[in-house]
C-alpha positions in Angstrom: -115.0 82.9 97.9 -112.0 83.3 95.7 -109.7 83.4 98.8 -110.1 79.6 99.0 -110.6 78.8 95.3 -107.8 77.2 93.4 -106.1 79.2 90.8 -107.7 77.1 88.2 -111.1 77.7 89.4 -110.6 81.5 89.4 -109.1 81.2 86.0 -112.4 79.3 84.7 -114.6 82.0 86.2 -112.8 84.7 84.1 -112.1 86.9 87.1 -109.1 88.8 88.3 -108.8 88.1 92.1 -106.8 90.6 94.1 -106.3 90.0 97.7 -108.2 92.5 99.9 -104.9 93.4 101.7 -103.2 94.1 98.3 -105.6 97.1 97.8 -105.0 98.9 101.1 -107.5 100.7 103.0 -107.9 104.0 101.0 -109.9 102.7 98.0 -113.2 101.7 100.0 -113.0 105.1 101.8 -112.5 106.8 98.3 -115.4 104.9 97.0 -117.5 105.8 100.1 -116.7 109.3 99.9 -118.0 109.4 96.2 -121.3 107.5 96.7 -122.3 108.3 100.1 -121.5 111.7 101.5 -124.4 114.3 101.9 -125.6 116.3 99.1 -124.5 120.0 99.5 -121.1 118.9 101.2 -118.5 121.2 100.1 -115.3 120.1 98.4 -113.3 121.7 101.5 -115.4 119.7 103.9 -115.0 116.5 101.8 -111.2 117.2 101.7 -111.1 117.7 105.6 -113.0 114.5 106.1 -110.6 112.5 103.8 -107.7 114.1 105.7 -109.0 113.0 108.8 -109.5 109.5 107.6 -106.0 109.5 106.2 -104.5 110.7 109.5 -106.5 108.4 111.8 -107.6 105.0 110.1 -104.4 103.3 109.7 -103.0 104.2 113.1 -106.3 103.1 114.7 -106.3 99.7 112.6 -102.6 99.3 113.9 -103.7 100.1 117.4 -106.5 97.5 117.1 -104.2 94.8 115.6 -101.5 95.3 118.5 -103.9 95.8 121.4 -107.3 94.3 120.8 -108.6 90.9 120.6 -111.5 90.0 118.1 -113.9 87.5 118.6 -114.3 87.1 115.0 -111.1 88.1 113.1 -111.7 90.6 110.4 -109.5 92.1 107.5 -108.7 95.8 107.5 -110.8 96.5 104.7 -113.9 95.1 106.6 -112.9 97.4 109.3 -112.9 100.4 107.1 -116.1 99.5 105.5 -117.7 99.1 108.8 -116.5 102.6 110.0 -117.7 104.1 106.8 -121.1 102.6 107.3 -121.2 103.7 111.0 -120.3 107.3 109.9 -122.8 107.4 107.2 -125.6 106.3 109.5 -124.5 109.2 112.1 -123.9 111.8 109.4 -127.2 112.5 108.4 -129.7 115.5 108.4 -132.2 113.3 110.8 -129.1 113.0 113.1 -128.7 116.7 113.5 -126.2 117.2 110.7 -126.5 120.9 109.2 -124.2 121.5 106.3 -125.6 125.2 106.5 -124.3 125.8 110.0 -121.7 128.6 110.2 -119.2 126.3 111.9 -119.0 123.7 109.1 -116.2 124.5 106.8 
């Protein structure tokens, strides 16, 4: 784990290490949207979904940090990754998602 490695060790490995909190929460969401959204999802629906992430995720993480106690401490990007995986497991054809439905943008 590079978080606990000395700078000399990281240098010998030949990697550039950026602390997870330096990236923010948007990159994992953008990566997930690019790789795992359903085929056939319109660009408009993708933009709407990304807008919902933008409106709610940071506020929700702030709420969790201020009002909840975690039994195992987590990083913000881990919470975002878990949210994306949860959403991915629910947003499937098998779960009843129909992109051809008239009420889907």
